[in-house]
C-alpha positions in Angstrom: 171.1 150.8 294.8 168.8 152.5 292.3 170.0 154.3 289.2 168.4 157.4 287.9 167.3 156.9 284.4 166.4 160.7 283.9 169.8 161.5 282.3 169.7 158.3 280.1 166.0 159.6 279.1 167.4 163.0 278.1 170.3 161.5 276.1 167.8 159.4 274.3 165.8 162.3 273.3 168.9 164.4 272.3 170.0 161.5 269.9 166.9 161.2 268.2 166.1 163.4 265.3 163.5 165.9 265.7 162.7 166.2 261.9 162.5 163.9 258.9 165.2 166.1 257.5 167.4 165.7 260.4 166.8 161.8 260.5 167.6 161.8 256.7 171.0 163.8 257.3 171.9 161.3 260.2 171.3 158.3 258.0 173.5 159.9 255.1 176.3 160.7 257.6 176.0 157.3 258.9 176.0 155.8 255.3 179.1 158.0 254.4 181.1 156.9 257.4 180.4 153.2 256.8 181.2 153.5 253.1 184.8 155.2 254.1 185.2 152.4 256.9 184.6 149.7 254.2 186.8 151.8 251.6 189.6 152.0 254.3 189.3 148.3 255.1 189.6 147.3 251.4 192.8 149.5 250.8 194.3 147.9 253.9 193.5 144.6 252.9 195.0 145.3 249.3 198.1 146.6 250.8 198.2 143.8 253.1 198.0 141.2 250.2 200.8 143.2 248.2 203.0 142.8 251.3 202.4 139.2 251.5 202.9 138.5 247.7 206.3 140.5 248.0 207.2 138.4 251.1 206.5 135.3 249.2 208.5 136.1 246.4 211.6 137.2 248.5 211.3 133.9 250.4 211.1 132.0 247.0 214.2 133.9 245.9 216.0 132.9 249.0 214.8 129.4 248.8 216.0 129.1 245.2 219.4 130.8 246.0 219.9 128.1 249.0 219.1 125.2 246.6 221.3 126.7 244.1 224.2 127.0 246.4 223.7 123.7 247.8 223.7 122.0 244.3 226.8 124.1 243.3 228.7 122.9 246.5 227.5 119.2 245.5 228.8 119.8 241.9 232.3 121.2 243.4 232.7 118.1 245.4 231.7 115.9 242.7 234.3 117.3 240.3 236.9 117.3 243.0 
């Protein structure tokens, strides 16, 4: 089974810049897209870190409350 490469060759030629100016524009676009993607990834990480910190703080509050209640119950039984 033979696959024609004529279409592939045409696509390659269409994707290549025809001038140095066009190449520079393509590089600038690629660089801008890459920067935006990196910025978005950093923002998502910052948001994830903030949510993780809130979850940890909430967990610590819950643990402290459980511990406090446990100690409180133990003190009540000691007094009785």
